N, C-alpha and C positions, 0 to 999 in steps of 0.2 A: 313920577315913573309910570309909564304905560305898560300894562300887562295884558297881552292879548289872550283871550280865553282858549285859543287852540295851540298855545305854545307848549311843547313837550319839554319838561325839565331835563337837563343834561345828564343828571345822575338819577337812575331809577332802581328801586329794589325789585328785581323780577328775575324769573328763571332760576338757574343754579345759584346765582349771587344771593338771592333772597333766602336760600337754604343755608348759607354760611353762618357761622357764629357771629354774633353782633360785634365782637372785637376785631374780627378780620374783615367784615363786610366793607367798611369804608376804604380799605386799601384796594379791594377788588374794584370798587366804584372809581377810585382815583385812577386806576389803570384802564378804566372803561371796559372791564370784562363783561359788564352787562350790555355792552354795545359792540357785538362782534363785527358789525359792518366796517368799522375802522381798520381792523387787521385784515379783513378780506380785501379791502381796497389797496392796502399796502402790499399784500401778497400777490395779487393777480399779475402785475407787470412782470415780476420775476418768473412766474409760472409760464406766462406767454413766451418769454425769451427762451426758456428751457425747451418748450414745446416747438417753437419755430426753428430753433437750432438743431432739432432732431434728438433731444435727449430725454424727452418725457417718459419714455418706456424704459430705456436702458439705465437712466439715472433717476428713477423714481424716488430713491431715498433723498436725493438732493431737493426734490420738490417738497418732501415732508420737512426737511430741515429749514427750507425757506419759509414754510408755514409757521414753524415754531419760532423762527427768528422774527417774523412779522408780528406775531402775538406779543412777544417779549418787548421788541423795540417800539412797537406802537404804544404799548403800555408805558414804556420808559419816556417816550416823547410826550405823552399826555401828562405824566407826573411833572416833567420839567416845565411844560407849558403852564400847568396850573400853579407851580411855584412862582414863575415869573408874573403870571397874570392874576394873582390872587386878589389884588385890589380891584382890577377891572371886572373880574368875575362876580364880585360882590355887588356890582352896580348893574348887572344885566339880569333880567328876569329868568332867562333860560339857564344861566350858569351859577346863580347865587347859591344853589344847593350843592355845588361841588364840594368834596370833603375838606379841602384846605380853606376855601372861601367861607364855608359855614363853620369852621372851627373843629370839625370832626377828626381831622388829622393835623398834627403840628407840622411846621415846615421842617424841623429836624427829622421827624419820623418819615416825612416824604422823601428827603434826601437819602435816607437809609434804604427805603423801598426802591428808589431809583437805582441805587447801586446793585441791589439783588437782581433786578431785571436786566441790568447791563451785563452781569455775570452770565446770565442765560444767553444773552446775545453773543458773548465771547465764546461760549461753548459751540454755538453755531458757526462762528468764524473759523474755529479750529477744523471744521469739516471741509473748508475750501482751500483751493490752491493759494499760495502766498500772494500772488499778484491780485487775485480776486478778493482776498481778505483785505488787502491794502485799499483797493477800490471801495469796498464796503465801508471801511472805517472813515474814508474821506467824506462820506455823506454826513458825518457828525458835525462838520462845520456848518452845513446847511441847516441841519436840525437845530443847532444851538442858536442860529440867527433868526429862525422862523418866528418865534413869539414877538419879536420886535418889529416885524415887517408891517403889521397892522397899524403901527404908530407912525410909520414914515412913508408908506406908499398906499395908493388906492388899490394895488394889485397884490395883496398878500397871497391870494389864491395861486398866482403864478409861481411864487416861491414855494408854496406847498406842493405844486406840481413837480418842481425839481426834486423835492424830498420824496414824495410818495411814488415817484416813477423810477427812483434810483435802482430798485431791484431788477429792472429790465437790463440795465448795464451789467449788474452783477451776474445775473443768470446767463446772459449772452457770453460774457467773458469766460465764465467757468466752463461752458460747453464748447464754445467755438475757439477759445484760446486767444482771441484778439477782438478788439472792438471794430467790427466792419460796419459798412453803411446800413445794411438792414437792421442791425441791432440799434444803431443810433437813431434811425427813423422810427423804430418801435418806441424808443424812449421819448422822442420828441412828440409823437402822437399821444402818448400817455400824459404828457404835460398838459396838452390842450384838453384832454378828457378830464383831468383833475380840475382844471380851471372851470370847466363847465359844471361838473357836479358839485364842486364846492361853492360856486356862485349860487346854485339852487339851495344849498344848505344855508348859506348866509342870508337868504331871504327871510328866515325866521327872526333875525336879529336887527333888521334894518332900523327900526325905530329906536331901540336901545343903543345901537352902535352910533347913530347920529347924535344922541344925547350925550354920550360919554366921550365922543371924539375918536372912536375907532373907525378905521377905514376898511372898505371891502369893495370887491368888484360889483357886488349887488347894488351898493349905493352908487358907485361910479356909473354903472349902466343905466340906472334910473328906470324910466318907463320903457327902455329898449332892452330890458334884461332878457326877455325871451329870445329876441333876435340875436343878442350877444351870445347867449348860451348856444343857440343853433350854429353860430359861426365857429365857436370853439369845438363843438362836436363834429361839424363838417370838416374842420381842419384836422382833427384827430383821425377821422376816417380816411382822409386823403393821404396822410402820412403813413397810416397803417397799411393801406392798400399798396403804397409804394414799397414798403418794407417787405410785404409778402410777395409782391411781384418780382422784386429784385432777387429774392431768395429762390423763387420758383415761378418763372414766367409762364403761367398756365391760366386759362380762363376759369379754372377751378377757384382761383383766388377770389373772383367777384362773387361766386356762389357762396363760398365759405364766409365771406364778410356780410352777406345780405342780412342774416338774422340780427347781427350786431347793429347794422345801420337802421333797421326797422325799429329796434328797441330804443335806440337813441332818438329817432324821429318821434316815436310815441311820447317820450319824456318831454320834448320841446313843444309838441303840438297840444299837449294836455296841461302844460304848466300854467298855473294861475299865480302870478307874483304876490297877490295879497292873501293867498291861502296857505298859511303856515303849515298846517297838517298835510296838505297836498304836496307842498314842496319837500317836506321831510320824507314822504312816501316815495317820491321820485328820486330823491337822493339815495335812499336805501335800495331802490331798484337797481342801482349800479352794481350790486353784487352779481346780478344776473348778466349785466353787460360784461363784467369780467369773465364769467363762465362762458358766455357765447364767444367772446374773443379768444379765450383759451382753446375752445373746440376748433375755431378757425385756424389758429396757429398749429394745433395738433394735426389737423387734416393736411395743411400745406407743408408742414415741416417734417412729417413722418415719411421716411423713404419708402418707395413702393417695393 
């Protein structure tokens, strides 16, 4: 087993999680509460949709509910993923310290914790219209299938894109009342964004993934990973620009998207595929991509 010196363990005792009682801490780590980047990335597409649809100000409580739902359901997704992947996780340097793989949390206790997180998600669903809630629940089919994608396809990142972008459809339907083309384009653009940033994330695991037979876009792209990531980000920007333009055909769209485009360009141009720590830093920088895109949607979507 090869262990790179700059690999960051997937479960870390830090921040507020480190202050929790020792008996509770493994469950917080299991839900990745020590790594808020995950729920930020899940939250932003929904926030974009609400903002572009014109509801960010009038429906600000909805944005807060989406944030709570993102925290709970991202945590639930991580618990489920770790239950399914516990044997694989034990074979990978970055993930062998995860609570289930390391034995800190039993599988039975993990299922109970998963149920509690899902109940919080149910509370969020009750704040939505019936058709929106049904759409949100439909994503669970994709969530359940995701852990198996890395075993059957070189592009599990594309499946993750379907999952992590779903909130864009939920937010758009809740505000607009129907899934129109701008909302669908926003969703499609988010899928390419997720493929891009999760390919960067997967660079940390290329050696271990190859050894244990796990597939990823980072392995598939090989030495072209930077160009491939650039194509994904470029596709995302094109689809987002189309969504914003269809919603409001105004030159303001291009100006509003410029900071997001420059930030993604910086990620691609400074990416070093063999630098695990640098790849992790660029992956985490996507929380700012989400914020910049939210501001763009807020500017374009807010009525004058």
